[in-house]
N, CA, C and O atoms as a DFTB+ gen file, in Angstrom:
768 C
 N C O
     1  1      62.720      48.112     133.308
     2  2      64.272      47.835     133.119
     3  2      64.724      48.133     134.386
     4  3      64.320      49.087     135.050
     5  1      65.862      47.040     134.860
     6  2      66.680      47.179     136.089
     7  2      67.667      47.690     135.922
     8  3      68.492      47.144     135.190
     9  1      67.899      48.704     136.425
    10  2      69.167      49.659     136.698
    11  2      69.644      49.406     137.536
    12  3      68.845      49.556     138.461
    13  1      71.093      48.870     138.088
    14  2      72.212      49.639     138.981
    15  2      73.034      50.779     139.201
    16  3      74.188      50.815     138.776
    17  1      72.504      51.735     139.852
    18  2      73.359      53.032     140.273
    19  2      74.390      52.464     141.233
    20  3      74.393      51.477     141.969
    21  1      75.324      53.493     140.953
    22  2      76.345      53.557     142.344
    23  2      76.765      54.937     141.713
    24  3      76.784      55.572     140.658
    25  1      77.190      54.999     143.459
    26  2      77.902      56.479     143.644
    27  2      79.286      56.265     143.820
    28  3      79.976      55.645     144.629
    29  1      79.542      57.148     142.554
    30  2      81.040      57.363     142.589
    31  2      81.690      58.791     143.602
    32  3      82.844      58.915     144.012
    33  1      80.599      59.683     143.794
    34  2      81.504      60.689     144.637
    35  2      80.102      61.587     145.123
    36  3      79.120      61.672     144.385
    37  1      80.165      62.181     146.362
    38  2      79.264      62.845     147.071
    39  2      79.856      64.255     146.990
    40  3      81.049      64.305     146.690
    41  1      79.097      65.621     147.250
    42  2      79.629      66.412     147.235
    43  2      80.568      66.687     148.410
    44  3      80.177      66.445     149.552
    45  1      82.049      67.288     148.132
    46  2      82.651      67.513     149.393
    47  2      82.181      67.883     150.566
    48  3      81.207      68.635     150.599
    49  1      82.604      67.562     151.395
    50  2      82.040      68.107     152.961
    51  2      80.935      67.580     153.528
    52  3      80.866      67.691     154.752
    53  1      79.801      66.883     152.808
    54  2      79.053      66.659     153.388
    55  2      78.926      64.961     153.902
    56  3      78.579      64.590     155.023
    57  1      79.323      64.060     152.709
    58  2      79.418      62.640     152.971
    59  2      80.778      62.185     152.810
    60  3      81.343      62.744     151.870
    61  1      81.520      61.295     153.471
    62  2      82.650      60.718     153.176
    63  2      82.414      59.264     153.157
    64  3      81.341      58.825     153.571
    65  1      83.503      58.338     152.626
    66  2      83.298      57.147     152.587
    67  2      83.758      56.400     154.123
    68  3      84.579      56.939     154.865
    69  1      83.338      55.576     154.328
    70  2      83.352      54.886     155.949
    71  2      84.764      54.715     156.097
    72  3      85.553      54.928     155.176
    73  1      85.087      54.343     157.210
    74  2      86.681      53.786     157.207
    75  2      86.863      52.703     156.879
    76  3      88.019      52.346     157.104
    77  1      86.006      51.688     156.259
    78  2      86.311      50.359     155.208
    79  2      86.207      51.187     154.187
    80  3      85.531      50.486     153.434
    81  1      86.412      52.302     153.544
    82  2      86.396      52.954     151.908
    83  2      85.097      52.682     151.131
    84  3      84.903      52.833     149.925
    85  1      84.138      52.191     152.201
    86  2      83.030      51.744     150.846
    87  2      81.893      53.226     150.797
    88  3      81.257      54.026     151.483
    89  1      82.180      52.896     149.703
    90  2      80.809      54.199     149.569
    91  2      79.291      54.350     149.710
    92  3      78.458      55.227     149.480
    93  1      79.309      53.025     150.220
    94  2      77.656      52.563     150.525
    95  2      77.398      52.935     151.789
    96  3      76.238      52.901     152.198
    97  1      78.692      53.448     152.795
    98  2      78.165      53.280     154.009
    99  2      78.677      54.894     154.203
   100  3      79.737      55.181     153.648
   101  1      78.277      55.496     154.636
   102  2      78.340      57.273     154.324
   103  2      78.480      57.588     155.744
   104  3      77.811      57.007     156.598
   105  1      79.461      58.629     156.052
   106  2      79.690      58.858     157.515
   107  2      79.585      60.890     156.900
   108  3      80.430      61.559     156.305
   109  1      78.535      61.174     157.276
   110  2      78.458      63.028     157.641
   111  2      79.083      63.562     157.776
   112  3      79.708      63.023     158.689
   113  1      79.676      64.649     157.481
   114  2      81.129      65.723     157.394
   115  2      80.826      66.781     157.206
   116  3      80.512      67.181     156.085
   117  1      80.844      67.893     158.791
   118  2      80.580      69.042     158.423
   119  2      81.560      70.191     158.315
   120  3      81.418      71.400     158.501
   121  1      82.955      69.197     157.836
   122  2      83.726      69.952     157.193
   123  2      84.544      70.992     158.590
   124  3      84.551      70.554     159.740
   125  1      85.074      72.137     158.293
   126  2      85.403      73.120     158.946
   127  2      84.402      73.744     159.488
   128  3      83.618      74.258     158.691
   129  1      84.133      73.886     160.859
   130  2      83.032      74.896     161.483
   131  2      83.282      75.725     162.163
   132  3      84.013      75.184     162.993
   133  1      83.178      76.845     162.451
   134  2      83.206      78.021     163.452
   135  2      82.777      77.534     164.674
   136  3      83.451      77.527     165.704
   137  1      81.581      77.105     164.537
   138  2      80.982      77.048     166.329
   139  2      79.817      76.107     166.113
   140  3      78.721      76.599     165.842
   141  1      79.955      74.842     166.207
   142  2      79.055      74.007     166.206
   143  2      78.482      73.496     168.021
   144  3      79.120      73.002     168.950
   145  1      77.114      73.880     167.898
   146  2      76.277      73.799     168.998
   147  2      76.644      72.348     169.926
   148  3      76.718      71.292     169.296
   149  1      76.812      72.341     171.059
   150  2      77.010      70.863     171.684
   151  2      75.910      69.859     171.918
   152  3      75.035      70.036     172.765
   153  1      75.983      68.807     171.144
   154  2      75.186      67.544     170.943
   155  2      74.428      67.423     172.125
   156  3      75.024      67.138     173.164
   157  1      72.571      67.685     172.137
   158  2      72.191      67.828     173.381
   159  2      71.772      69.090     174.022
   160  3      71.140      69.080     175.078
   161  1      71.993      69.805     173.621
   162  2      72.074      70.807     173.760
   163  2      70.437      71.539     173.486
   164  3      69.670      70.717     172.984
   165  1      69.841      72.849     173.721
   166  2      68.558      73.034     173.532
   167  2      68.483      73.844     171.931
   168  3      67.485      73.885     171.211
   169  1      69.911      74.486     171.622
   170  2      69.852      75.002     170.383
   171  2      70.395      73.650     169.230
   172  3      70.020      73.493     168.068
   173  1      71.204      72.954     169.880
   174  2      70.954      71.614     168.713
   175  2      69.600      71.224     168.512
   176  3      68.983      71.300     167.449
   177  1      69.069      70.693     169.886
   178  2      67.726      69.700     169.512
   179  2      66.778      70.382     168.875
   180  3      66.013      69.674     168.221
   181  1      66.480      72.095     168.843
   182  2      65.740      72.594     168.288
   183  2      65.842      72.462     166.765
   184  3      64.933      72.277     165.956
   185  1      67.435      72.630     166.518
   186  2      67.767      72.692     165.107
   187  2      67.291      71.506     164.650
   188  3      66.399      71.471     163.802
   189  1      67.826      70.440     165.154
   190  2      67.592      69.135     164.534
   191  2      65.569      68.780     164.362
   192  3      64.925      68.202     163.486
   193  1      65.211      69.374     165.491
   194  2      63.584      69.094     165.244
   195  2      63.136      70.046     164.021
   196  3      62.543      69.584     163.047
   197  1      63.427      71.253     164.133
   198  2      63.571      72.072     162.790
   199  2      63.684      71.651     161.721
   200  3      63.140      72.136     160.729
   201  1      64.590      70.433     161.740
   202  2      65.405      70.110     160.309
   203  2      64.254      68.561     159.908
   204  3      63.790      67.989     158.921
   205  1      64.243      68.461     161.272
   206  2      63.254      67.095     160.711
   207  2      62.166      67.210     160.400
   208  3      61.601      66.264     159.851
   209  1      61.319      68.736     160.712
   210  2      60.109      68.806     160.388
   211  2      60.232      69.350     158.472
   212  3      59.273      69.192     157.717
   213  1      61.297      69.839     158.099
   214  2      61.713      70.407     156.561
   215  2      61.391      69.158     156.115
   216  3      60.311      68.912     155.578
   217  1      62.298      68.306     156.310
   218  2      62.418      66.917     155.673
   219  2      61.091      66.551     155.505
   220  3      60.656      66.581     154.354
   221  1      60.282      66.177     156.498
   222  2      59.000      65.116     156.264
   223  2      58.186      65.922     155.853
   224  3      57.082      65.541     156.242
   225  1      58.083      67.015     155.164
   226  2      57.164      67.651     154.554
   227  2      57.287      67.694     152.929
   228  3      56.361      68.116     152.235
   229  1      58.696      67.149     152.307
   230  2      58.979      66.675     151.036
   231  2      58.228      65.455     150.797
   232  3      57.387      65.813     149.972
   233  1      58.057      64.322     151.018
   234  2      57.221      63.023     150.812
   235  2      55.865      63.508     151.141
   236  3      55.135      63.203     150.198
   237  1      55.339      64.002     151.873
   238  2      53.794      64.591     152.275
   239  2      53.940      65.748     150.817
   240  3      52.902      65.774     150.155
   241  1      54.892      66.512     150.371
   242  2      54.144      67.602     149.071
   243  2      54.683      66.695     147.921
   244  3      54.178      66.953     146.829
   245  1      55.587      65.706     147.937
   246  2      55.345      64.935     146.713
   247  2      53.869      63.990     146.670
   248  3      53.001      64.094     145.803
   249  1      53.854      63.342     147.487
   250  2      52.738      62.221     147.260
   251  2      51.342      63.111     147.594
   252  3      50.228      62.600     147.473
   253  1      51.502      64.225     147.942
   254  2      50.335      65.225     147.874
   255  2      50.332      66.112     146.429
   256  3      49.351      66.779     146.101
   257  1      51.225      66.051     145.836
   258  2      50.991      66.794     144.513
   259  2      50.656      68.229     144.579
   260  3      50.052      68.957     143.792
   261  1      51.357      68.501     146.035
   262  2      51.785      70.037     146.319
   263  2      52.770      70.628     145.939
   264  3      53.690      70.648     146.757
   265  1      53.027      71.394     144.497
   266  2      53.966      71.412     144.066
   267  2      54.775      72.915     144.519
   268  3      55.972      73.089     144.289
   269  1      53.802      74.060     145.271
   270  2      54.265      75.276     145.811
   271  2      54.772      74.845     147.326
   272  3      55.551      75.573     147.941
   273  1      54.300      73.677     147.850
   274  2      54.771      73.088     149.517
   275  2      56.534      72.708     149.091
   276  3      57.529      73.234     149.589
   277  1      56.492      71.834     148.223
   278  2      57.490      71.374     147.692
   279  2      58.859      72.487     147.208
   280  3      60.053      72.275     147.423
   281  1      58.279      73.643     146.538
   282  2      59.095      74.614     146.151
   283  2      59.443      75.123     147.718
   284  3      60.564      75.572     147.954
   285  1      58.914      75.075     148.269
   286  2      58.999      75.996     149.806
   287  2      60.359      74.852     150.638
   288  3      61.147      75.345     151.445
   289  1      60.394      73.884     150.395
   290  2      61.475      73.408     150.914
   291  2      62.677      73.253     150.517
   292  3      63.311      72.462     151.215
   293  1      63.432      73.865     149.360
   294  2      64.345      74.153     149.103
   295  2      64.818      75.788     148.846
   296  3      63.965      76.642     148.604
   297  1      65.725      75.993     148.898
   298  2      66.702      77.702     148.459
   299  2      66.276      77.452     147.364
   300  3      65.926      76.490     146.680
   301  1      66.485      79.790     147.276
   302  2      65.914      79.807     146.057
   303  2      66.929      79.074     144.756
   304  3      66.566      78.745     143.626
   305  1      68.014      78.989     145.252
   306  2      69.558      78.903     144.560
   307  2      69.824      77.425     145.076
   308  3      71.054      77.367     145.065
   309  1      69.351      76.198     145.523
   310  2      69.279      74.753     145.907
   311  2      69.771      74.353     144.331
   312  3      69.453      74.879     143.264
   313  1      70.747      73.120     144.637
   314  2      71.200      72.127     143.733
   315  2      70.666      70.832     144.159
   316  3      70.535      70.558     145.352
   317  1      70.354      70.031     143.214
   318  2      69.715      68.971     143.428
   319  2      70.538      67.950     142.373
   320  3      70.812      68.225     141.205
   321  1      70.790      66.980     142.923
   322  2      71.229      65.602     142.014
   323  2      70.681      64.666     141.777
   324  3      70.865      63.852     142.682
   325  1      69.854      64.171     140.754
   326  2      68.921      62.758     140.800
   327  2      69.537      62.154     139.699
   328  3      70.198      62.680     138.803
   329  1      69.050      60.256     139.991
   330  2      69.690      59.633     138.661
   331  2      68.775      59.978     137.658
   332  3      67.782      60.668     137.888
   333  1      69.127      59.433     136.317
   334  2      68.496      59.903     135.433
   335  2      66.763      59.049     135.433
   336  3      66.388      57.968     135.888
   337  1      66.119      60.051     134.764
   338  2      65.859      60.949     133.574
   339  2      66.243      62.541     134.504
   340  3      66.660      63.610     134.058
   341  1      65.852      62.081     136.128
   342  2      65.564      63.908     136.473
   343  2      67.168      64.419     136.236
   344  3      67.141      65.364     135.447
   345  1      68.355      64.149     136.598
   346  2      69.729      64.180     136.702
   347  2      70.034      65.765     137.416
   348  3      69.360      66.416     138.213
   349  1      71.190      66.018     136.833
   350  2      71.497      68.085     138.158
   351  2      70.362      68.591     137.852
   352  3      69.671      68.216     136.905
   353  1      69.991      69.800     138.913
   354  2      69.281      70.448     138.561
   355  2      69.817      71.810     139.862
   356  3      70.351      71.591     140.950
   357  1      69.385      73.388     139.164
   358  2      69.684      74.392     139.998
   359  2      68.619      75.434     140.300
   360  3      68.267      76.072     139.308
   361  1      68.025      75.752     141.453
   362  2      66.993      76.268     141.597
   363  2      65.982      75.847     141.840
   364  3      65.536      75.045     141.020
   365  1      65.185      76.152     142.989
   366  2      63.936      75.654     143.537
   367  2      62.836      75.520     142.533
   368  3      61.973      74.674     142.767
   369  1      62.750      76.259     141.415
   370  2      61.824      76.166     140.573
   371  2      62.070      75.366     139.489
   372  3      61.092      75.081     138.797
   373  1      63.222      74.904     139.152
   374  2      63.865      73.760     138.202
   375  2      63.757      72.380     138.729
   376  3      63.529      71.396     138.024
   377  1      64.033      72.361     140.706
   378  2      63.702      71.564     141.024
   379  2      62.416      70.961     141.207
   380  3      62.362      69.732     141.144
   381  1      61.305      71.658     141.435
   382  2      60.414      71.396     141.603
   383  2      59.513      71.128     140.213
   384  3      58.781      70.156     140.400
   385  1      59.394      71.551     139.226
   386  2      59.430      71.173     137.637
   387  2      59.580      70.204     137.342
   388  3      58.675      69.497     136.898
   389  1      60.808      69.825     137.492
   390  2      61.566      68.261     136.972
   391  2      60.666      67.079     137.745
   392  3      60.059      66.154     137.205
   393  1      60.771      67.411     139.283
   394  2      60.215      66.585     140.172
   395  2      58.677      66.021     139.531
   396  3      58.338      64.869     139.257
   397  1      58.059      67.063     139.437
   398  2      56.638      67.504     138.581
   399  2      56.626      66.773     137.963
   400  3      56.068      65.746     138.348
   401  1      57.113      66.794     136.851
   402  2      56.885      66.145     135.232
   403  2      57.506      65.066     135.249
   404  3      56.898      64.171     134.662
   405  1      58.637      64.724     135.755
   406  2      59.234      62.787     136.445
   407  2      57.676      62.264     136.827
   408  3      57.070      61.490     136.086
   409  1      57.170      62.731     137.947
   410  2      55.951      61.906     139.021
   411  2      54.991      62.159     137.760
   412  3      53.945      61.538     137.952
   413  1      54.974      62.785     136.654
   414  2      53.169      62.698     135.935
   415  2      53.130      61.441     135.370
   416  3      51.954      61.197     135.101
   417  1      53.730      60.683     135.113
   418  2      53.542      59.136     134.634
   419  2      52.946      58.379     135.445
   420  3      52.584      57.254     135.101
   421  1      52.692      58.968     136.938
   422  2      52.496      58.096     137.851
   423  2      50.992      58.536     138.517
   424  3      50.777      59.710     138.816
   425  1      50.004      57.500     138.711
   426  2      48.761      58.139     139.337
   427  2      49.079      58.546     141.032
   428  3      48.577      59.504     141.619
   429  1      49.699      57.904     141.409
   430  2      50.021      58.377     142.800
   431  2      51.036      57.631     143.216
   432  3      51.255      56.576     142.620
   433  1      51.842      58.016     144.296
   434  2      53.320      57.745     144.856
   435  2      53.041      57.609     146.374
   436  3      52.033      58.053     146.923
   437  1      54.055      56.940     146.996
   438  2      53.913      56.525     148.602
   439  2      55.550      56.649     148.894
   440  3      56.454      55.855     148.632
   441  1      55.577      57.818     149.470
   442  2      57.258      58.155     149.800
   443  2      57.843      57.718     151.427
   444  3      57.348      58.452     152.283
   445  1      58.611      56.869     151.872
   446  2      58.298      56.906     153.478
   447  2      59.732      56.921     153.762
   448  3      60.568      56.451     152.990
   449  1      60.013      57.497     154.941
   450  2      61.135      57.638     155.292
   451  2      61.526      56.687     156.228
   452  3      60.519      56.234     156.772
   453  1      62.730      56.099     156.727
   454  2      63.478      55.046     157.741
   455  2      64.160      55.678     158.027
   456  3      63.839      56.866     158.048
   457  1      65.514      55.292     158.422
   458  2      66.758      55.510     159.049
   459  2      67.172      56.928     158.905
   460  3      67.433      57.222     157.738
   461  1      67.314      57.960     159.830
   462  2      67.856      59.327     159.329
   463  2      68.505      60.088     160.327
   464  3      68.042      60.153     161.466
   465  1      69.440      60.612     160.023
   466  2      71.001      61.109     160.825
   467  2      70.969      62.374     160.348
   468  3      70.805      62.556     159.142
   469  1      71.146      63.602     161.370
   470  2      71.270      64.937     161.054
   471  2      72.287      65.417     162.004
   472  3      72.366      65.275     163.224
   473  1      72.928      65.926     161.289
   474  2      74.360      66.392     161.855
   475  2      74.208      68.538     162.133
   476  3      74.265      69.266     161.141
   477  1      74.078      68.976     163.180
   478  2      74.219      70.329     163.248
   479  2      75.577      70.607     162.719
   480  3      76.499      70.082     163.344
   481  1      75.832      71.227     161.835
   482  2      77.492      71.865     162.156
   483  2      77.658      73.335     162.646
   484  3      78.701      73.648     163.219
   485  1      76.777      74.146     162.465
   486  2      76.684      75.237     162.938
   487  2      75.385      75.906     163.245
   488  3      74.437      75.419     162.630
   489  1      75.098      76.925     164.062
   490  2      74.154      77.334     164.220
   491  2      73.140      77.937     162.816
   492  3      72.011      78.412     162.938
   493  1      73.691      77.807     161.869
   494  2      72.838      78.016     160.646
   495  2      73.256      76.813     159.615
   496  3      72.864      77.141     158.495
   497  1      73.846      75.663     159.590
   498  2      74.398      74.830     158.688
   499  2      74.206      73.736     159.247
   500  3      74.618      73.727     160.407
   501  1      73.612      72.522     158.799
   502  2      73.720      70.822     158.965
   503  2      73.603      70.260     157.773
   504  3      73.219      70.650     156.670
   505  1      74.013      69.253     158.213
   506  2      73.802      67.783     157.221
   507  2      72.583      66.546     157.612
   508  3      72.199      66.292     158.754
   509  1      72.225      66.042     156.657
   510  2      71.460      64.988     156.884
   511  2      71.568      63.627     155.779
   512  3      72.188      63.657     154.716
   513  1      71.043      62.815     156.152
   514  2      71.480      61.419     155.713
   515  2      69.605      61.032     155.932
   516  3      69.127      61.383     157.011
   517  1      68.811      60.453     155.077
   518  2      67.681      59.831     155.291
   519  2      67.493      59.182     154.360
   520  3      67.567      59.658     153.228
   521  1      67.081      57.411     154.692
   522  2      66.825      56.431     153.823
   523  2      65.279      56.682     153.364
   524  3      64.539      57.515     153.889
   525  1      64.968      55.923     152.428
   526  2      63.532      56.336     152.003
   527  2      63.586      55.278     151.212
   528  3      64.535      54.721     150.660
   529  1      61.866      54.964     151.234
   530  2      61.571      53.686     150.332
   531  2      60.136      54.111     149.238
   532  3      59.179      54.702     149.739
   533  1      60.135      53.860     148.234
   534  2      59.024      54.894     147.361
   535  2      58.488      53.655     146.646
   536  3      59.118      52.704     146.183
   537  1      57.071      53.911     146.669
   538  2      56.139      53.065     145.677
   539  2      55.464      53.852     144.832
   540  3      54.774      54.805     145.193
   541  1      55.676      53.398     143.379
   542  2      55.060      54.588     142.184
   543  2      53.701      53.998     141.515
   544  3      54.046      53.193     140.650
   545  1      52.759      54.064     141.566
   546  2      51.784      53.670     140.991
   547  2      51.504      53.800     139.555
   548  3      51.198      54.983     139.406
   549  1      51.457      53.282     138.571
   550  2      51.050      53.549     137.579
   551  2      50.154      54.058     136.704
   552  3      49.751      53.127     136.008
   553  1      49.704      54.962     136.434
   554  2      48.176      56.199     135.715
   555  2      47.387      54.427     134.993
   556  3      47.787      53.594     134.180
   557  1      46.318      54.549     135.733
   558  2      45.576      54.047     134.814
   559  2      45.089      52.635     135.356
   560  3      44.321      51.794     134.891
   561  1      45.891      52.710     136.605
   562  2      45.335      51.366     137.730
   563  2      44.107      51.644     138.532
   564  3      44.215      52.497     139.414
   565  1      43.241      51.201     138.404
   566  2      41.851      51.649     138.805
   567  2      41.737      50.745     139.825
   568  3      41.298      51.393     140.775
   569  1      41.868      49.769     140.105
   570  2      41.992      48.963     141.786
   571  2      43.048      48.507     142.253
   572  3      42.985      47.283     142.135
   573  1      44.067      48.831     142.759
   574  2      45.273      48.298     142.884
   575  2      45.059      46.805     143.803
   576  3      45.879      45.899     143.656
   577  1      44.052      46.676     144.614
   578  2      44.026      45.308     145.175
   579  2      43.536      44.111     143.958
   580  3      43.694      42.925     144.249
   581  1      43.157      44.348     143.091
   582  2      42.847      43.312     141.981
   583  2      43.797      43.462     140.779
   584  3      44.009      42.529     140.004
   585  1      44.365      44.689     140.658
   586  2      45.747      44.539     139.664
   587  2      46.798      44.762     140.303
   588  3      47.804      44.922     139.612
   589  1      46.887      44.816     141.201
   590  2      48.415      45.174     141.957
   591  2      49.218      44.159     141.434
   592  3      48.889      42.996     141.666
   593  1      50.549      44.475     140.542
   594  2      51.701      43.597     140.287
   595  2      52.673      44.250     139.488
   596  3      52.417      45.287     138.876
   597  1      53.764      43.694     139.466
   598  2      54.923      44.260     139.226
   599  2      54.987      45.250     138.100
   600  3      55.725      46.233     138.019
   601  1      53.972      44.769     137.133
   602  2      53.917      45.704     135.932
   603  2      53.086      46.914     136.381
   604  3      53.087      47.858     135.591
   605  1      52.556      47.017     137.224
   606  2      51.416      48.697     138.005
   607  2      52.508      49.437     138.508
   608  3      52.623      50.579     138.063
   609  1      53.385      49.024     139.385
   610  2      54.232      49.545     140.566
   611  2      55.537      49.834     140.241
   612  3      55.852      49.053     139.343
   613  1      56.608      50.679     140.559
   614  2      57.687      50.882     140.748
   615  2      58.079      50.964     141.671
   616  3      57.545      51.882     142.293
   617  1      59.077      50.281     142.392
   618  2      59.763      50.171     144.107
   619  2      60.767      50.838     143.876
   620  3      61.316      50.555     142.812
   621  1      61.222      51.623     144.467
   622  2      62.766      52.328     144.502
   623  2      63.234      52.451     146.109
   624  3      62.450      52.802     146.991
   625  1      64.699      52.091     146.353
   626  2      65.188      52.441     147.763
   627  2      66.291      53.052     147.547
   628  3      67.148      52.623     146.774
   629  1      66.423      54.485     148.433
   630  2      67.901      55.404     148.123
   631  2      67.789      55.820     149.641
   632  3      67.182      55.338     150.597
   633  1      68.709      57.027     149.459
   634  2      68.632      57.841     150.050
   635  2      69.316      59.238     150.066
   636  3      70.146      59.757     149.319
   637  1      68.671      59.661     151.185
   638  2      68.895      61.491     150.682
   639  2      70.072      62.314     151.173
   640  3      70.177      62.452     152.392
   641  1      70.904      62.835     150.435
   642  2      72.074      63.630     151.148
   643  2      71.847      64.879     151.260
   644  3      72.206      65.521     150.273
   645  1      71.309      65.569     152.227
   646  2      71.053      66.782     152.424
   647  2      72.192      67.911     153.096
   648  3      73.051      67.521     153.887
   649  1      72.094      69.141     152.736
   650  2      72.760      70.211     153.116
   651  2      71.817      70.817     153.123
   652  3      71.088      70.707     152.138
   653  1      71.349      71.855     154.389
   654  2      70.750      72.370     154.734
   655  2      71.058      73.470     155.845
   656  3      71.594      73.231     156.927
   657  1      70.645      74.668     155.411
   658  2      70.833      75.970     155.890
   659  2      69.851      76.713     156.790
   660  3      68.796      76.082     156.726
   661  1      69.742      77.525     157.416
   662  2      68.556      78.341     158.148
   663  2      68.919      80.048     157.407
   664  3      70.007      80.623     157.432
   665  1      67.867      80.453     156.908
   666  2      67.893      81.428     156.106
   667  2      67.746      82.598     157.047
   668  3      67.400      82.460     158.220
   669  1      68.035      83.799     156.461
   670  2      67.545      84.931     157.518
   671  2      66.501      85.255     158.154
   672  3      66.500      86.039     159.103
   673  1      65.562      84.714     157.719
   674  2      63.802      84.733     158.779
   675  2      63.905      83.727     159.463
   676  3      62.997      83.744     160.294
   677  1      65.032      82.133     159.651
   678  2      65.065      81.739     160.411
   679  2      64.659      80.370     159.738
   680  3      64.797      79.336     160.391
   681  1      64.277      80.341     158.750
   682  2      63.703      78.886     158.374
   683  2      64.796      78.105     157.930
   684  3      65.835      78.682     157.608
   685  1      64.710      76.873     157.868
   686  2      65.633      75.582     157.240
   687  2      65.013      75.670     156.136
   688  3      63.808      75.867     155.983
   689  1      66.287      75.443     154.875
   690  2      65.737      74.981     153.627
   691  2      66.860      74.088     153.203
   692  3      67.872      74.232     153.890
   693  1      66.944      73.140     152.178
   694  2      67.503      72.246     151.959
   695  2      68.360      73.466     150.458
   696  3      67.873      74.272     149.665
   697  1      69.864      72.946     150.748
   698  2      70.456      74.048     149.624
   699  2      70.914      72.715     148.429
   700  3      70.885      72.621     147.202
   701  1      71.319      71.835     149.541
   702  2      71.955      71.096     148.318
   703  2      71.340      69.303     148.743
   704  3      71.551      68.693     149.792
   705  1      70.599      68.855     147.590
   706  2      70.096      67.402     147.737
   707  2      70.919      66.490     146.723
   708  3      71.156      66.822     145.561
   709  1      71.442      64.949     147.489
   710  2      71.617      64.015     146.348
   711  2      70.932      63.043     146.395
   712  3      70.525      62.838     147.539
   713  1      70.589      62.292     145.633
   714  2      69.473      61.099     145.944
   715  2      70.448      60.119     145.623
   716  3      71.129      60.552     144.693
   717  1      70.862      58.850     146.023
   718  2      71.738      57.926     146.119
   719  2      70.861      56.917     145.973
   720  3      70.629      56.587     147.136
   721  1      70.043      56.016     145.053
   722  2      69.802      54.720     144.562
   723  2      70.619      53.622     145.473
   724  3      71.818      53.531     145.211
   725  1      69.980      52.582     146.755
   726  2      70.530      51.726     147.013
   727  2      70.664      50.106     146.387
   728  3      71.143      49.091     146.893
   729  1      70.171      50.297     145.374
   730  2      69.848      48.910     144.729
   731  2      68.931      49.423     143.415
   732  3      68.742      50.581     143.045
   733  1      68.524      48.413     142.946
   734  2      67.864      48.725     141.564
   735  2      66.598      48.857     141.617
   736  3      66.034      47.965     142.251
   737  1      65.762      49.876     141.054
   738  2      64.308      49.982     141.177
   739  2      63.764      48.487     140.861
   740  3      64.425      47.730     140.150
   741  1      62.662      48.148     141.364
   742  2      61.915      46.807     141.185
   743  2      60.656      47.206     140.182
   744  3      59.754      47.978     140.506
   745  1      60.743      46.672     139.167
   746  2      59.315      46.234     138.289
   747  2      59.498      46.016     137.093
   748  3      60.653      46.098     136.678
   749  1      58.677      45.754     136.394
   750  2      58.237      45.251     134.970
   751  2      58.568      46.660     133.916
   752  3      58.947      46.575     132.748
   753  1      58.313      47.925     134.671
   754  2      57.882      48.919     133.656
   755  2      59.179      49.359     133.403
   756  3      60.200      49.224     134.077
   757  1      58.930      50.070     132.011
   758  2      60.359      50.551     131.150
   759  2      60.162      51.676     131.216
   760  3      59.076      52.202     130.975
   761  1      61.693      52.541     131.725
   762  2      61.453      53.774     132.361
   763  2      62.348      54.174     131.216
   764  3      63.158      55.034     131.563
   765  1      62.444      53.805     129.954
   766  2      63.264      54.283     129.094
   767  2      62.266      54.869     127.878
   768  3      62.755      55.404     126.883
C-alpha cells in the first residue's frame, strides 16, 4: 500500500522551515548556544568526523542485525519518532527493540546514506540531517536475481533529523532522532 507522509513539525530547535516556508526544505538550527566552535577549526572538524562515524554505524548495525551495536548509538534516554508502525519511542532499549521487531519480516535490508549536513552547536551538542535510501527484501526470497520484483522489495526514501550530544565519557550519542519520509514507500507489499 502506498502511503504519503508529510512532516507537520519537527522538534523545536533542530529543524525549521526554509525561507520559502516549505517543511520539505529544512534548515538546521542550533538555537541559542553558549560557545560554538569556529567552522574549520580542529575542534569543529574533529566533532564532525566523530558524528559522521557515529551516524554511519546505524545502517551497518541495522543491515547486519547487530542489535547491541544499534543500542550503543543512542543515549540511554534518547527519543525517536518514526512513521507508523514504529511511532514515538523513548530509551535506547525501546528504540532497538522496536527496530529489531519492525525489520523482522524482512530477510535482509540495505540502508544507504546520501547527502549529510552536520552543524556543531557547541563543544557537546550538534544537529545533523542525513538523507537515506532503504531497500527491504522480503523473507522467503531465495534468489533475488530470479525473483526480484516489487512484490518482494520495499523501497523507502527519507531523511533522519538528529540531535547528538557528547556524553561525559567523550562519546557522541544520538539523543533525538526523527525519520521524515520524503515520498511514498514503493512496493506492492501491504504494510497493514
